[in-house]
C-alpha positions as CSV (number, residue, x, y, z in Angstrom):
1,M,14.4,27.9,-9.8
2,N,13.7,30.7,-7.5
3,M,11.4,33.2,-9.2
4,Q,10.5,36.3,-7.3
5,Q,7.3,38.2,-7.9
6,Y,7.8,41.8,-8.8
7,R,6.5,44.2,-6.0
8,S,5.4,47.7,-7.2
9,R,5.4,50.5,-5.0
10,L,2.6,52.3,-6.9
11,R,-0.9,51.8,-5.7
12,F,-4.0,52.9,-7.7
13,E,-7.4,53.4,-6.2
14,A,-10.4,51.4,-7.7
15,N,-11.9,54.4,-9.5
16,T,-8.8,54.3,-11.9
17,A,-8.1,51.6,-14.4
18,P,-5.0,50.5,-16.3
19,E,-4.8,50.2,-20.1
20,P,-7.2,47.4,-21.2
21,T,-4.4,45.2,-22.4
22,D,-2.4,45.4,-19.2
23,I,-2.7,42.6,-16.6
24,V,-2.2,43.9,-13.1
25,T,-2.9,42.8,-9.6
26,L,-6.3,43.6,-8.2
27,H,-6.8,43.9,-4.6
28,L,-10.2,43.0,-3.2
29,V,-12.1,42.3,0.0
30,D,-14.5,39.3,0.0
31,K,-17.6,40.9,1.6
32,S,-19.0,37.6,2.9
33,L,-15.8,36.6,4.7
34,G,-14.4,40.1,5.4
35,R,-10.8,38.9,4.1
36,P,-8.6,40.6,1.6
37,R,-7.5,38.7,-1.5
38,S,-5.7,39.6,-4.7
39,L,-5.8,38.3,-8.1
40,S,-4.6,38.9,-11.7
41,A,-7.0,41.1,-13.5
42,L,-7.6,43.4,-16.4
43,F,-10.1,46.2,-17.0
44,D,-11.9,45.3,-20.3
45,E,-14.8,47.3,-22.0
46,G,-15.7,48.9,-18.5
47,V,-15.4,45.9,-16.3
48,W,-12.9,44.2,-14.2
49,R,-12.2,40.5,-15.4
50,C,-10.1,37.7,-13.8
51,A,-7.0,37.4,-16.3
52,D,-7.0,33.5,-15.7
53,T,-10.7,32.8,-16.5
54,G,-12.0,35.8,-18.2
55,L,-14.8,36.1,-15.8
56,E,-16.2,39.3,-14.7
57,I,-15.4,40.3,-11.1
58,D,-18.6,40.5,-9.1
59,E,-18.6,43.7,-7.3
60,F,-21.7,42.6,-5.1
61,S,-19.5,39.8,-3.4
62,D,-16.1,41.5,-3.6
63,M,-15.3,45.1,-2.8
64,L,-12.5,46.6,-5.1
65,M,-9.8,48.3,-3.2
66,G,-7.4,49.1,-5.9
67,W,-4.6,47.7,-8.2
68,T,-1.0,47.6,-8.6
69,P,1.3,47.1,-11.7
70,V,2.9,43.6,-11.8
71,T,6.1,44.5,-13.8
72,A,8.9,47.0,-13.7
73,E,7.8,48.2,-17.2
74,Q,4.1,48.7,-16.1
75,E,5.4,50.7,-13.0
76,A,7.6,53.0,-15.2
77,K,4.7,53.5,-17.5
78,Y,2.3,54.4,-14.9
79,R,4.6,56.6,-12.9
80,R,5.3,58.7,-16.0
81,I,1.3,59.0,-16.5
82,C,1.1,60.1,-12.7
83,D,4.2,62.4,-13.0
84,T,2.9,64.2,-16.0
85,D,-0.8,64.3,-15.0
86,Q,-1.9,62.3,-18.0
87,Y,-5.4,61.2,-18.2
88,M,-6.2,57.5,-16.8
89,I,-9.5,55.7,-17.5
90,I,-12.0,56.6,-14.7
91,Q,-14.6,53.9,-14.2
C-alpha cells in the first residue's frame, strides 16, 4: 500500500504555536551537527514535546525553525486563522 505524506504549503515561525491538541511537523536544526531534522510534535503547556515520546524538545541542543500542519484539515484551519488575523498562541 502506497501511503503518501501530506505536504502543507503553510509554514509558521517558531514564535507561534499550534493548538495544544494538534500534532504538527516541527522543523529543527541540530546545533551540534548543524543538520536540519523534522519530527512530529505538539505544543503543550508552553513547551514543545515529541509526539511519539512525550519528551520535551531541548532548545539548547536544537534550534527551533518553525512548524507545518500535517493534514489538509489542519492546513485549512490554520489558513483561516491567518486569513482572518485571528490570535495564535505566541511563545
